[in-house]
C-alpha positions as CSV (number, residue, x, y, z in Angstrom):
1,X,-27.9,46.2,-35.2
2,X,-24.6,45.4,-33.6
3,X,-21.6,47.4,-34.8
4,X,-18.2,46.1,-35.4
5,X,-15.3,48.2,-34.3
6,X,-11.5,47.8,-33.8
7,X,-8.5,49.5,-32.4
8,X,-4.8,49.0,-32.9
9,X,-1.9,49.7,-30.5
10,X,1.9,49.5,-30.7
11,X,4.4,49.0,-27.9
12,X,8.2,49.3,-28.2
13,X,10.3,47.0,-26.1
14,X,14.0,46.6,-25.4
15,X,13.6,42.8,-25.3
16,X,14.0,40.5,-28.4
17,X,10.7,39.4,-30.0
18,X,10.8,35.7,-29.3
19,X,11.5,36.1,-25.6
20,X,8.8,38.8,-25.2
21,X,6.3,36.7,-27.1
22,X,6.9,33.6,-25.0
23,X,6.7,35.5,-21.7
24,X,4.1,38.2,-22.5
25,X,1.7,36.0,-24.6
26,X,2.3,32.3,-24.4
27,X,3.2,32.1,-20.7
28,X,1.4,35.2,-19.4
29,X,-1.1,33.1,-17.4
30,X,1.9,31.9,-15.3
31,X,3.7,35.3,-15.0
32,X,0.7,37.7,-14.6
33,X,-0.2,36.8,-11.0
34,X,3.5,37.1,-10.1
35,X,4.3,40.3,-12.0
36,X,0.9,42.1,-11.7
37,X,-0.7,40.8,-8.6
38,X,-2.5,44.1,-8.1
39,X,-4.4,43.4,-11.4
40,X,-4.4,39.6,-11.9
41,X,-5.4,37.6,-8.9
42,X,-4.9,34.2,-10.6
43,X,-4.8,32.7,-14.1
44,X,-4.6,29.1,-15.4
45,X,-5.2,26.9,-18.5
46,X,-8.7,25.5,-18.6
47,X,-8.3,23.3,-21.7
48,X,-5.4,22.3,-24.0
49,X,-1.7,22.5,-23.8
50,X,-1.1,26.0,-25.1
51,X,-1.7,25.2,-28.8
52,X,-4.6,26.2,-31.1
53,X,-7.9,25.6,-29.3
54,X,-6.4,26.0,-25.8
55,X,-8.4,28.1,-23.3
56,X,-7.1,30.2,-20.5
57,X,-8.9,31.9,-17.7
58,X,-7.8,35.2,-16.0
59,X,-9.3,36.2,-12.7
60,X,-8.7,39.9,-11.9
61,X,-8.6,41.9,-8.7
62,X,-11.0,44.7,-7.9
63,X,-8.8,46.8,-10.2
64,X,-10.6,45.1,-13.1
65,X,-13.6,43.4,-11.4
66,X,-14.3,40.6,-13.8
67,X,-13.0,37.2,-15.1
68,X,-12.3,36.3,-18.6
69,X,-11.7,33.2,-20.7
70,X,-9.9,33.3,-24.0
71,X,-9.4,30.7,-26.7
72,X,-6.3,30.6,-28.9
73,X,-7.5,30.6,-32.5
74,X,-4.2,31.0,-34.4
75,X,-0.6,30.5,-33.4
76,X,2.7,30.9,-35.3
77,X,5.4,30.8,-32.6
78,X,8.2,31.3,-35.2
79,X,6.7,34.5,-36.4
80,X,5.7,35.5,-32.8
81,X,2.0,35.9,-33.8
82,X,-1.3,34.7,-32.4
83,X,-5.0,35.4,-32.4
84,X,-7.4,34.8,-29.5
85,X,-11.1,35.1,-29.0
86,X,-12.8,36.2,-25.8
87,X,-15.3,33.4,-25.0
88,X,-16.5,34.3,-21.5
89,X,-16.4,37.3,-19.2
90,X,-15.0,40.7,-20.0
91,X,-18.3,42.0,-21.2
92,X,-19.3,39.1,-23.4
93,X,-23.0,38.8,-23.5
94,X,-23.5,42.1,-21.6
95,X,-21.8,44.7,-23.8
96,X,-19.9,42.7,-26.4
97,X,-21.2,40.1,-28.8
98,X,-17.7,39.0,-30.0
99,X,-14.1,40.1,-29.4
100,X,-10.8,38.9,-30.9
101,X,-7.2,40.1,-30.5
102,X,-4.3,39.6,-32.8
103,X,-0.8,40.1,-31.4
104,X,2.3,40.1,-33.4
105,X,5.7,40.8,-31.8
106,X,8.2,41.9,-34.5
107,X,12.0,42.2,-34.2
108,X,13.2,45.8,-34.1
109,X,16.4,47.2,-35.6
110,X,17.9,47.8,-32.1
111,X,17.6,44.2,-31.1
112,X,14.4,44.9,-29.2
113,X,10.9,44.4,-30.6
114,X,7.7,46.1,-31.5
115,X,4.4,44.6,-30.2
116,X,1.4,45.2,-32.6
117,X,-2.0,44.6,-31.2
118,X,-5.2,44.7,-33.2
119,X,-8.5,44.1,-31.4
120,X,-11.8,43.7,-33.2
121,X,-15.1,43.6,-31.3
122,X,-18.8,43.6,-32.1
123,X,-20.9,45.5,-29.6
124,X,-24.4,44.5,-28.6
125,X,-27.1,46.9,-29.8
126,X,-27.3,50.1,-27.9
127,X,-23.9,49.7,-26.3
128,X,-21.3,52.4,-26.7
129,X,-17.6,52.4,-25.6
130,X,-15.9,55.6,-24.4
131,X,-12.8,55.2,-22.2
132,X,-12.8,51.4,-22.4
133,X,-10.5,51.5,-25.4
134,X,-8.0,53.7,-23.6
135,X,-8.2,51.4,-20.6
136,X,-7.6,48.3,-22.9
137,X,-4.6,50.0,-24.5
138,X,-3.2,50.9,-21.0
139,X,-3.7,47.3,-19.9
140,X,-2.0,45.7,-22.8
141,X,0.9,48.2,-22.4
142,X,1.2,47.3,-18.7
143,X,1.3,43.6,-19.6
144,X,4.2,43.9,-22.0
145,X,6.1,46.4,-19.9
146,X,5.8,44.1,-16.9
147,X,7.0,41.2,-19.0
148,X,9.8,43.4,-20.4
149,X,11.0,44.4,-16.9
150,X,11.0,40.8,-15.8
151,X,13.0,39.6,-18.8
152,X,15.5,42.4,-18.4
153,X,15.9,41.5,-14.7
154,X,16.1,37.8,-15.6
155,X,18.3,37.6,-18.7
156,X,18.3,33.8,-18.8
157,X,14.5,33.5,-18.7
158,X,12.6,32.5,-21.8
159,X,15.6,32.0,-24.0
């Protein structure tokens, strides 16, 4: 029987929540190949205009030798919150039955923000994860830190 697991992760940022959400979540398919070309070879929308039901594809380099496609299931841009489901690649069908991630970027007292990530996944029978969760947390931290550095260097971007 497949087991359902989850992990949570928080990342502090100096950048205001709306800017970080727009750059690090909503437009990450555009920024990722520019800001993290050593990890993301290319990325693009496959279906939709960025709203609920939209699908994006990320093609990674040999640093993460796979491709993945995600579908946006929930979006509240005002609250800087979304939920996406992994629909192809990234272990779907080989190690993972289902995987979803909920991201919420909350305003922090210092004018920055706090990124809260909650990932839930159902493993296929007989599959175990060890350092994959640590790698996933490191990857999501790298995404938001790259977006943060870009936004600090470009104060007029994503306002």
